[in-house]
C-alpha positions in Angstrom: -5.8 20.1 -13.0 -3.7 22.2 -10.7 -1.5 21.6 -7.7 -4.3 22.9 -5.5 -6.4 19.9 -6.7 -3.7 17.5 -5.2 -3.6 19.4 -1.9 -7.4 19.5 -1.6 -7.6 15.8 -2.4 -5.1 14.9 0.3 -6.7 17.3 2.9 -10.2 15.8 2.3 -9.0 12.3 2.7 -6.9 13.0 5.8 -9.7 15.0 7.4 -12.3 12.3 6.8 -10.2 9.3 7.8 -9.0 11.1 10.9 -12.6 11.0 12.3 -12.1 7.2 12.6 -8.4 6.7 13.0 -7.0 9.4 15.3 -3.5 11.0 15.2 -2.3 9.2 12.1 -2.3 12.0 9.5 1.1 11.0 8.1 0.1 7.4 7.7 -3.2 8.4 6.0 -1.1 10.5 3.6 1.1 7.5 2.8 -2.0 5.4 1.9 -3.2 8.3 -0.3 0.2 8.5 -2.0 0.0 4.8 -2.7 -3.6 5.0 -3.9 -3.1 7.9 -6.3 -0.1 6.1 -7.7 -2.1 2.9 -8.4 0.1 0.9 -6.0 -0.5 -1.6 -3.2 0.3 -1.3 0.5 1.4 -3.7 3.2 0.7 -2.7 6.8 2.7 -4.6 9.4 1.7 -4.0 13.0 0.5 -5.8 16.2 -3.2 -6.5 16.6 -5.5 -3.7 17.8 -3.7 -0.7 16.4 -6.4 0.1 13.8 -5.2 -1.5 10.6 -8.6 -2.7 9.4 -10.2 0.5 10.6 -7.8 2.7 8.6 -8.6 0.9 5.3 -12.3 0.8 5.9 -12.4 4.5 6.5 -10.2 5.2 3.5 -12.4 3.1 1.3 -15.5 5.0 2.5 -13.7 8.3 1.9 -12.7 7.4 -1.7 -16.2 6.2 -2.6 -15.1 2.8 -3.8 -16.3 -0.7 -3.0 -14.6 -2.6 -0.2 -14.0 -6.3 0.3 -12.2 -8.1 3.1 -10.5 -11.5 2.8 -9.6 -13.1 6.1 -6.7 -15.3 5.1 -6.3 -18.7 6.7 -4.5 -21.8 5.5 -7.7 -23.3 4.1 -8.5 -20.3 1.9 -8.3 -21.4 -1.8 -7.2 -19.3 -4.8 -10.8 -19.5 -6.1 -12.0 -17.9 -2.8 -10.0 -14.8 -3.9 -10.5 -14.6 -7.7 -13.9 -16.2 -8.1 -15.2 -19.4 -9.6 -17.3 -20.8 -12.5 -20.4 -22.6 -11.2 -23.1 -24.5 -13.0 -26.5 -22.6 -12.9 -29.2 -25.3 -12.9 -31.9 -22.9 -14.0 -29.9 -21.4 -16.9 -28.3 -24.7 -17.8 -24.9 -23.2 -18.2 -21.8 -22.2 -16.3 -21.7 -18.7 -14.8 -18.8 -16.8 -13.2 -19.2 -15.8 -9.6 -16.7 -12.9 -8.9 -14.5 -13.2 -5.9 -13.7 -10.4 -3.5 -10.8 -9.3 -5.6 -13.4 -7.6 -7.8 -13.6 -4.5 -5.7 -11.8 -1.1 -5.5 -10.1 -1.8 -2.2 -9.4 -5.4 -1.1 -8.2 -5.9 2.5 -6.0 -9.0 2.5 -6.1 -9.5 6.3 -3.2 -11.5 7.7 -2.0 -12.3 4.2 0.9 -14.4 5.5 -1.6 -17.0 7.0 -2.5 -18.1 3.5 -0.6 -20.8 1.6 1.9 -19.7 -1.1 -0.6 -21.0 -3.7 -3.3 -18.7 -2.4 -0.9 -15.8 -2.0 0.1 -16.2 -5.6 -3.6 -15.7 -6.7 -3.1 -12.1 -5.9 0.1 -11.7 -8.0 -1.6 -11.3 -11.4 -4.2 -8.9 -9.9 -1.6 -6.7 -8.2 0.8 -6.7 -11.2 -1.6 -6.4 -14.1 -5.0 -5.4 -12.7 -6.7 -8.6 -14.0 -7.3 -12.2 -13.1 -7.5 -15.3 -15.2 -10.0 -18.0 -14.2 -10.4 -21.1 -16.4 -8.6 -19.5 -19.2 -10.7 -16.3 -19.3 -9.1 -13.0 -18.3 -11.2 -10.5 -16.5 -10.2 -6.9 -15.9 -10.4 -5.4 -12.4 -11.4 -1.9 -11.3 -9.1 0.9 -12.6 -8.8 2.0 -8.9 -8.1 -1.5 -7.6 -5.8 -1.6 -4.6 -4.7 -4.4 -2.3 -4.2 -3.4 1.3 -2.6 -6.3 3.1 -1.9 -6.7 6.8 0.3 -9.1 8.8 1.3 -9.5 12.4 5.1 -9.1 12.8 5.3 -10.8 16.2 3.5 -14.1 15.5 5.1 -16.7 13.1 3.2 -19.9 14.1 1.0 -21.1 11.3 2.2 -18.5 8.8 3.9 -18.6 5.4 6.4 -15.8 4.7 5.6 -13.7 1.7 8.0 -14.6 -1.2 10.3 -11.9 -2.5 8.4 -11.5 -5.8 5.2 -10.7 -3.9 6.9 -8.3 -1.4 8.2 -6.5 -4.5 4.6 -5.9 -5.7 3.8 -3.7 -2.7 4.7 -0.1 -3.3 4.7 0.8 0.4 5.2 -1.1 3.6 4.5 0.8 6.8 3.1 0.4 10.3 0.7 2.5 12.4 2.2 2.4 15.8 0.6 3.4 19.0 -1.4 6.6 19.6 -0.3 9.4 21.9 -1.6 9.1 25.5 -4.3 11.9 25.1 -5.4 10.5 21.8 -5.8 7.0 23.2 -7.8 8.3 26.1 -10.1 10.1 23.7 -10.6 7.0 21.6 -11.3 4.8 24.6 -14.1 7.1 25.8 -15.8 7.8 22.5 -18.7 6.0 21.0 -18.5 2.8 18.9 -16.1 3.2 16.0 -18.4 1.1 13.8 -20.9 3.9 14.0 -18.3 6.5 13.1 -17.2 4.6 10.0 -20.8 4.0 8.9 -21.4 7.8 9.0 -18.4 8.6 6.8 -19.2 9.7 3.2 -17.1 9.8 0.0 -15.1 13.0 -0.3 -13.3 12.1 -3.5 -14.4 10.2 -6.6 -12.7 7.4 -8.6 -12.8 9.8 -11.6 -10.9 12.4 -9.6 -8.3 9.8 -8.5 -7.7 8.7 -12.1 -7.4 12.3 -13.3 -4.8 13.1 -10.7 -3.0 9.9 -11.6 -2.6 11.1 -15.2 -1.1 14.3 -13.9 1.7 12.8 -11.9 4.1 12.7 -14.8 4.0 16.5 -14.9 5.7 16.7 -11.5 9.4 17.3 -12.2 12.2 15.2 -10.9 15.3 17.2 -11.5 18.8 15.8 -12.0 19.8 16.2 -8.3 16.7 14.4 -7.0 17.0 11.6 -9.6 20.7 11.3 -8.8 19.9 10.9 -5.1 17.4 8.2 -5.9 19.9 6.3 -7.9 22.6 6.7 -5.2 20.3 5.0 -2.8 19.3 2.2 -5.2 22.9 1.5 -6.2 24.1 1.6 -2.6 21.7 -1.2 -1.7 22.9 -3.3 -4.5 26.6 -2.9 -3.5 26.1 -3.5 0.3 27.9 -6.7 1.4 25.2 -7.5 3.8 22.7 -8.0 1.0 22.2 -10.7 -1.5 19.8 -8.6 -3.6 19.3 -4.8 -3.5 16.4 -2.7 -4.6 14.8 -3.8 -7.9 14.1 -1.5 -10.9 10.5 -1.7 -9.8 11.6 -0.2 -6.6 13.2 2.7 -8.5 10.1 3.3 -10.5 7.9 3.2 -7.4 10.1 5.6 -5.5 9.9 8.1 -8.4 6.1 7.7 -8.5 5.7 8.1 -4.8 8.0 11.1 -4.6 6.0 12.8 -7.3 2.7 12.2 -5.5 4.1 13.4 -2.2 5.5 16.5 -3.8 2.1 17.3 -5.4 0.3 16.7 -2.1 2.7 19.3 -0.6 1.7 21.8 -3.4 5.0 21.5 -5.3 5.5 20.9 -9.0 8.9 19.4 -8.4 10.4 16.6 -6.2 13.0 17.5 -3.6 15.6 15.2 -2.0 13.5 15.5 1.3 10.6 13.8 -0.5 12.9 11.0 -1.5 14.5 10.6 1.9 11.1 10.5 3.7 9.7 7.9 1.3 12.7 5.6 0.8 12.3 3.5 3.9 8.6 2.9 3.1 9.2 2.1 -0.6 12.6 0.3 -0.6 13.3 -1.4 2.8 11.0 -4.4 2.3 12.5 -5.2 -1.2 16.0 -6.1 0.1 17.2 -9.7 0.6 19.8 -10.2 3.3 22.6 -12.8 3.3 21.8 -13.9 6.9 18.3 -14.1 8.5 17.3 -10.8 10.1 14.1 -9.6 11.7 12.1 -6.7 10.5 13.5 -4.3 13.1 17.1 -5.2 12.3 16.5 -5.0 8.5 15.0 -1.5 8.9 18.0 -0.5 11.0 20.4 -1.7 8.3 18.5 0.2 5.6 18.5 3.4 7.6 22.3 3.0 8.0 22.6 2.8 4.3 20.3 5.7 3.8 22.1 7.9 6.3 25.5 7.2 4.7 24.4 8.8 1.4 24.9 12.6 1.1 21.6 14.4 0.5 21.9 17.0 -2.3 21.5 20.6 -1.3 20.2 23.6 -3.2 23.8 24.9 -3.5 
């Protein structure tokens, strides 16, 4: 496959999803980067900004199956993974798959589930499989968790543990639309109809083929050195208990390769790294004192801006 295949793949996804979610081309590209890397994504934003709509549209565009789990404190792990039940007609136990057996799983308001239920997703996110009653079952090769949470409401929520936050390749937010875009959305027909009309523009086979080609995108010494400068700086900062993990390093390399390929380049530039670093690394840091998301993002950007970006010279 060629670089043009990557560019065409991104353009088709962005064009299709933009019919439902307006003015968010960069955010759709980030979802595509995560998807083609085989990662998982956490979308933190206030209600009504289009989080669910984005993932539904993306699932339709990729031709995969879509399942939604509305997390509440009474959701059990078996509601996620599935359960063995006794079939009276057959006279034996049968496995009833849970919603995790889909290509894209929307974990809506994931922080409203108890830690026990949240952990039911850990094996699936880490290994692409689930174990129920001692039997391990493999998930779809294009399995992706798209989780959402509301950053302004903490009542009745259970913060995601560090181990689970580290499983998300990218954390991002949508933000509000521009004035003219929001007027257009308010006046258009029902969004449900728009999503129903979307068709698949890429295939799972195409996604897996591009995923195999990512290793051919070069990360030269300067770009790799810049990645490690950022990682090591987070580990040395006195405001942090724990800096970025090795998994963060690996994910940043993968994401930078995918972003470069989507831009039609066979090599990663420091600009790819600097653009992606806040999305890939900021949520993996553990601070010595309690800080909110906005403050933690500001601290990470301070760290990032202190590091000299390599130049061609």
